[in-house]
N, C-alpha and C positions, 0 to 999 in steps of 0.2 A: 455603355454596358457595365453592369456591376460585376466585379470579380467574384469568384467563388471563394468562400471562407474555407480554410483548411480544416478538415475534420480532426478533432483533438484526440481521437483514439483510433487504434488499429483494429480491424475485424468488425464483428457485429456489435451494435450498441446494446448495452445491458439494460434493457427496458422491459416492462411488462412481464409476461410469463417467463421469459428467460432469466430475468433478474430474480424473480420469485423462486425459480428452480435452483438457482445458484445459492440463494439465501437458505433454502431448506437443506441443501447438501452440506454447506459449510457449517450449519448449526450443529452437525455431528462432531465437529472438531472444537467444541467450546473449550475443552480442557487445554487445547493448544493455544487458544486466544488468551486464556487466563495465564498460562505460563509465559507467553510472549509479553503480556502486560506486566507481569511481575519482574521479568528481566529488564524491561524498559524502565520501570520505576526505580530500579537500582541506580540509574544514572540521573535521576531527577531530584531536585531540591523541592521542599514543600512549596506549594502555590505556583509551581512551574506552569507556564502556558504552553500547551502541547497541541500540535496540529497533526492529524492523520490525513494524508493525501490519498484519495481513492479508497475510502473506508468500506465501500459496499454496504452491507447490511448493518455496519457499525459495531460489530461484536468486539473488536479489539479496543476501540475508543471507549466503549461502554465499560469493558473490563478494567481499563485504566482508571476511568472516572470513579469506579467503586473502590479503588485502592488507597486513595489519599486526597488531600486538598489540592487537586490540580484543576486548572482551567483548560478544558478539553474542547477542541473543535475538529470538525471533519469537512473535507471538501471533495465532492464527487461530481462527475459530469452527468451522471444518471439521475433524472428526476425520480424514477422508481426507487432507486437506492436511498436517495435523500428522504423520501417519505417513509420507507421501511425502517431506516436507521433512527429517524426521529420517533417513530412509534415504539421501536425496541427500547430506546432510552427512556421513554415515558413509562413503559411497563417495568423497567428495571429501577425506576425512581431515582434516576441520575440526570444531571443537567449537562448535556453535550450539545454544542452549537453546530448542527449539521446543515450545510448549505450547498447549493449547486454552483459549480465553477470549474474552470479549466486550469489544469496544473501548470500550463505554460503562460497563464495570465491570471494570477491569483487576485481575488478581490480583497486584499489585505494591505495595510500600511507597512512601510519598511520596519523591520526590527521588532515585530510584536510577539514573536514566539521564542521560547527557550529551547524547544526541541521539535523535531518533525520526524514522523515515521511514515513509510510507504511500504506496504507489504503486498507482494504478489500482483502488483499492478504496473510497475515502472516499464516493463517490456511492452505494455500496450499503448504507451504515450507516442503520439505522432512526432512531437518535438521534444525529445528527451533532454537535449542540451539546454533549451529554453526553460524546461521544467527544473532542471538543476539550478539554473541561475535565479529562477523565481524562489526556490527554497532558500538559496543564499540571501536573497533580498529581504524576505520576511523574517529571517532569523536575527536575533540580536547578536551583537558581537560576543564571541565565546560560546554561542549555541551550536547545536549539532543536528545533522539529519541522518537517519538510519534507513537504508533501503535494503529490503529483504526480497529476494526474487529467485526465479528458476535459473539454474546454471545450464547453458546450452550444451555443456559436456555431459549431462545426465544420461545414463544408459537406460534402455528399456527395462532391464531388470531392476534398477534402482527406482524407476518410476513405478513399476508394478508393486514393489514393496511399500513405497510411500502411499499408494492408493489403498492397499490393504489396511494400512494404519488409520485411514480416514473412516473406517467402519461404515462404508456405504453398502447398499444392497447390490445384488449381482448386476442388475441392469445399469444403475447409476454408476457403479464401479467401473463397468466396461466403458460406458460413455466418457467417464472422467479420464480413464487411462488412454483412450483414443484421442481425447482432446489434448492431453499432455504431449503425446507422441507425434501427432500429425498437425497440430495447430500451434500450441504454445511454444514448443521448442523452436519453431521457425522464427518466432518473434524474440526469443530469449537472447541474452547476452552472455558471452563468455566472461569470466572474471577479468581477463586482460582487456576486454572491450570496455568493461565498466571502469577499470582503472584509467584507461586512455581518455574516456569521456569525462571523467572527473578532473583529469588534468587540463582539459580544454575549458572547463567551467570556471566560474568565479571562485570555487572552492580550491582549485589547483591540484588537489590530491584527495585520496581516500584510503582508509584502512580496510583491507578485505579479509574476510574469514569464511572458509568453506564449511558447509554443514549439510549433510544429507544430499538432496537433489538440488540444493540451492546455495546461495552465497548471501553474506551480509556485508554491506558497504557502509562504513561510517565516515561521514563527511563533516569536517569541523570548519566553522567560520572563525577566522582569527580574531582575537580581541582587538 
């Protein structure tokens, strides 16, 4: 009897119409992606090799590719997202290598990236510790991984304010708010949980910064 393969994500798979709905909604936050890309670029040297883990429609990776001479790749478990992201990169006239793969078993050689970013997706990984160790493996010595995600301590009022800033319509805004409050918060980590997990990983530690309804965790691979 063949054993079952562990599903690499928590919750519903982001495929088909669900993935396209998400892509349309998040397109309203394009300014946020551009700001995030500019902030990330401040840490990068020219020609840096950057991997975005779980890029979804690819907006952040594409925004980063527009900013400088970087070699940018994206790895997502969703076939639909990989196709959408590749089409979005083509329309934006940038070269980003989007491919399908599992964050806990990345299809890359050791030490090939200078930086990794994972935004709003880490809480959905079935094997988060393995995913951290994989990030460590594919980073070069001295490289860093930035994980940006929802803080489990976020209050309903904070979430409501954040959704307002997403500039969604009334129906999509309500759906998004309910998704945050009744689904995503259940999967989210507290900052202290993230710190503990980083300590168990090959990174051994991380730097944490709280911002809005989320946190940023910066993990460095020692030289």
